[in-house]
N, C-alpha and C positions, 0 to 999 in steps of 0.2 A: 447448813451445808447445801440444801436444795436451792436456796436463794443465790448462793455463790455459783452453783452450776448453771442456774438460769442466766447468769450474767456472762457466761462464756460465749464467744462468737459462734455462729452457726457452723462455720467451717471446721472449728475445733470439735464441736459437739458431735458432728457426723463424719469425723475423719475416716473411719473404716469404709463407709460408703463412698466417700469422695476418692479414697485411694483405689477402691475397686473400679470406680468409674474411670479414673485416670488410666488405670492399667488396661481396661478394655479399649479406651481410645487409642492408647499407644499401640496395642496389638493390631487394631484396625488400621492404624497409620502404617505400621510395618507391612501388613498384608497388602495395602494399596501400593506401597512402594515396590514390593516384589512384583505386583501385577504389572506396573508400568515398566519395570526393568525387563520383564519378560516380553512385553510388547516391543520395546526398543530393540532388544536382541533379535526378535523375530523379523522386524523390518530390515535391520542391517543385514541379516542373513540372506534376504531376498535379493539384494544388490549383488552379492557374491555368487549366489546360485544361478540367478538369471544370466549373468555374464559368462559363467562357466559353460553353459550350454553352447554359447556362440564360439567360445575359444576351442572347445573340443570338436565342434562341427567344422571349424576351419582346419583343424589338424586332420580330421577324417577326409575332408575334401582334398587336402594336399596329398595325402597318401594315395587316394584313388587316381590322382593325376600322374603319380609316379609309378603306377602299375602294381602297387602292393595288393596282397590278398585282403579283401575287405573284411571288416569286423563281422558283418552279417554272414560271411562264408566261413567263419571260424578263424580268421586271421588275427594275429596279435601284433601286427607291425606298428600299431599306434604306440606300443610301449617304447619304441625307439625314437619317437617324435617328441621333441622338447615342448612343442606347443600344446600337445595333449597333456603333458605333465603340468604345464602352467594352468591349463583348465582344471586339472584334477586338484592342484593346490588351491585354486580359487574356490572350487566346490568344497574342499576340505575346510577352508576358512568359514564358508557359509554354513556348512553342517555343524561346525564347532559352535558358532553363534546360535544356531537352531537348537543344538543339543543343550546349551546353557539355558535357552529360553524355556525348555520343557521343565527345568528345575524350578522356575519361578512362576510360570503361568500354566493354565490348563491346556491340555493337548487340543481340545476342541476350539481353542482360540488361536494357538500358535500355528496349527496346520492350515486352516483357511487363509491366514495371512500370506501364505505362500503364493497366493494369486498375484501379489505384487511382483514376484519373479517373472510371471507371464508378461507383465508390462515391460519390464526391463529387457526380457528376451526378445519381445516383438520389436521394440524400438531399436535395439542393437542389431537385430537381424536385417532391418530395413537399411541400416547404416553400413554394416560390414559384410553382409551376405547378399546384398541387392535384392532382398525380399520386400515386396510392396506392403506398405501400411496405409491403406486408403482411409476415407472418411469414417466408414463403419468400424474399421479397426481402431481409430482414435476414440470413437464413441465407446467401443468396448473397453479401452484402457480407462476411460473415465468411470464406466460402470464398475470396473474392478476396484477402483479406489473407493467408490461409493459403497459397494457391497462389503468391502473390508472394514470400512468405518462402522457400518451397521453391526457387523459381527463383533467388533471391539466393544461397542456400547452394550450389547445384549449378552455377551459371553458370561459364563459363570465366574464369579469373583469371590467365592468362598475360599477359606484358607486351605492351602494345599496339604496333602498328606506329608507328615514329617517323620513318622515312625516307620523305619524300613521294614520292621517285622510285620507291621500291618499290611504293607504292600506285598510282601512275600506270601502272606496268607491269601490276599486277593488273587495272586497269580495261580492259586490252586482251586479257584472257583470252577465248578464243573462246566458252567456255561462258557467261560473263557477258554477252558481246555477244549471244548467242542469247537469253538471258533478256530483255535490253532490247528486242530485236526482237519477242518474244512479247508483252511488256507493251504496247508501242506499238501493235502490230497489233490485239490484243484490245480495248484501250481505244478505239481509233479506230472499230472495228466496232460496239462497243456504243453509243458516243456518236452515231454517224451512223444506225444502223439499228435497234438494240434500244431505246434510250432513248425515242425519240418514241412508240413503241407501248406499251411496258411500264413506262416509268419512273414512271408515276403509280400503278401497282398493285403493284410489286415493289421493296422497299427495297434489294435487293442490286444493282440496276442502276446507280444513281448511285454507290453506295458502292464498287462494284468499280473504277470509273474512278478514284475518289478514292484508294482503297487501292493500286491498281497504280502510279499516278503517285507516290503517297506513298512506296512502297518505294524508288523511284529517288531521291526527295528525300532520304531518310535516308542513302543511300550518298553522295550529293553533299555532304550536311552533314558526314558522317564525314571526307571528304577535305578539305573546306574548314576544318573545325575543326582538323584536323591541320596544315594550312598556317598557320593563325593561331597555334596553339600553338608550332610550330617557329620562327616569326618572333619570338615573345615570349621563348621560352626560350633559343634558340641565337643570336639576333641575325641570322640569315640571312634576307635579304629575298627570300622566295620569290615575292612579288607582283611582282617584276620580270619574271617570265615570264607567258605568256598563260594558262596552265592555271587558276590560281586565279580570274582574272577570268571565264573561261568557266564555272567552277563557280558563281560568284555569279549570273550571268545564268540558268543552268539552274535553280538553287535557287529564285530569285524567280519564274521562269516556272512551275515545277511547283507552288509554293505557291499561286499565283494560280488555277491549274486546280483544285487541291484545294478551295480556298475556294468556287469557283463551284459545283462539284458537291455539296459538303457543304451549302451553302445550299439547293440544290434539294431534297435529301433531308430537311433539317430543316423545310422549309416544308410538306412533304406528310405526313410521318410523325411519330409520337410520338417525343419525345426519348429516352424509355426504350427504344425499339426501335433508333433510329439509333445511339446511343452504343455499345451492346455489339456490334451487328453490325459496325459500323465497326472496333471494336477487334479482333475475331476475324479479320476479313479482312485488315486492315492489318498486324497482328502476324504472321500466318502468312506473308504475302508478304515482310515485312521479314526474318524469320528465314531464309526461303528465299534471298533476295538476299544476305544476310550470309554464309550457309553457302557460297554459290557464289563470292562475291568474296573474302571475308576468311578463309574456311575456319576459322572459329572453333572448330568441333567436332573438327578433325583431331587436336588434341593432348589432348583430354579422354579420361578413362577411361570405360569403358562404364557404370559405375554413376552417374557424374555426368551422362552424356548421358541415361540413363534417368530420373534424378531431375529433370533439366531438362524433359524431355518430360512427365513426370507432373505437374509443377507447372503447366505450361502447360495440360494437360488439365483440371486442377482449376479453373483460372481460366475455361476455356471453359464447364464445367458451372455455375460460379457465375454467369456472365453469362446463361446460359440460364435459370437459376432466377430471376434478377432480372426477366426479361421474359416468359417463357412462362406464368407463373402470376400475373402482375401484376394481373389482373382478378378473381382469386379472393379473396373476402372471408374470409380465414382468420386467426384470432388464436390466441394461446396457450390461450385458454379452449376453443376448438374442439378443440385437440389433447388437452387434459385430458379433454374429453368422450368422446373415442374410447377412452380408457383406463379408463373406468368399466365396471362389470359390464354384461353384455348386457341383463338385464332392466331395469336402471335406465335404459339408453339407450332401450329400447322404451317405457318409461313416459314419458320425456321426449318422445319422438316423438308419442305419443298426445295429450299435452297440447298440443303445437304444432298438431296437426291440428285439435283441438277449438277452439282459439282462432281459427285461420284460417278455420274454417267460419263462425263468427259474423261474421267480417270480410269474408265473400264472396271470399276469396282463399286460396290454398294456399301456405304458406311452409315451406321446408326449410332447415335449418341445415346448414353444412358438416359432412360426416361422418355425417349422418342420412339414410338411404335405405330403400328397400323391403327391403333385405337383412336389416335388423333384424326386420322383421315376418315375413319368411319363416322366419327362424331361430326 
């Protein structure tokens, strides 16, 4: 008998081990598929969300020209404007794709990818709102893409939580409850006491409320998406319990609050300021909430955590470049001028001063200053 067993092929002799290995490979393949589905949904949502900012801004500008009460002053005239509703529908499509992405990929990956919406918004603002996108802005767009790529490479790729009961137990974590209390308390204080006095002069006031509530919205969407996915995949009707319906009410309420304060910020401040500041604040709070609730960084190696943080910092620098220097009229020609020999730059400076003297005004080009004359 032993001699017959020794003649069996190795694959047959070790079939349980081979089957287990094949099962693990299949599970890993499914997990990777879910990961890239989440990435694809997150990227597609950026196109819709980025364009929605521009569409809604066009509607608000149109209302202000018609003498309607502005959203920042408590007016709701934009509800009668079809362009605003088109922007809301576009944002709804983007949020739906974003919502679906949270069911497939970690929140610490999906949220930072929202930087791509900053690029879409900046490019469309330069085209449809006559807002300038100079050389530094274009470099910022490139850095956004670079930072997003780094985040995708180093983001957590462990299998997502699939048991809804486990997630509900996580929602009762004392540290996460403390985070919720801090967000509600700070947002209520800012909305009641800070916003009436400083909301028209500081863009961070309205956007902090929007971002704080938004971080809780993402966690609610994560749980709701898991409930929907569990119902479709496993056939278990989790909606027979009260928790999913409570999550729906919470999500809708939080989104309404976000829209209200985002409209106030868009009505007062430039789109190219609102979009990146909102992105940085919202993403930071979402990553914080995700780290507390889902503990997505607990199973990551140090180099991946460092890479994820560096990618996020690259994105922050990119959105800063997109807006801090947006009013500087700098082109590639100006940069080439800085690389010319010093005497040639001095000669060009003298010619510009000579021409401006005849025109009764003094004109300086970017990169030309009194430093060249002192040299």
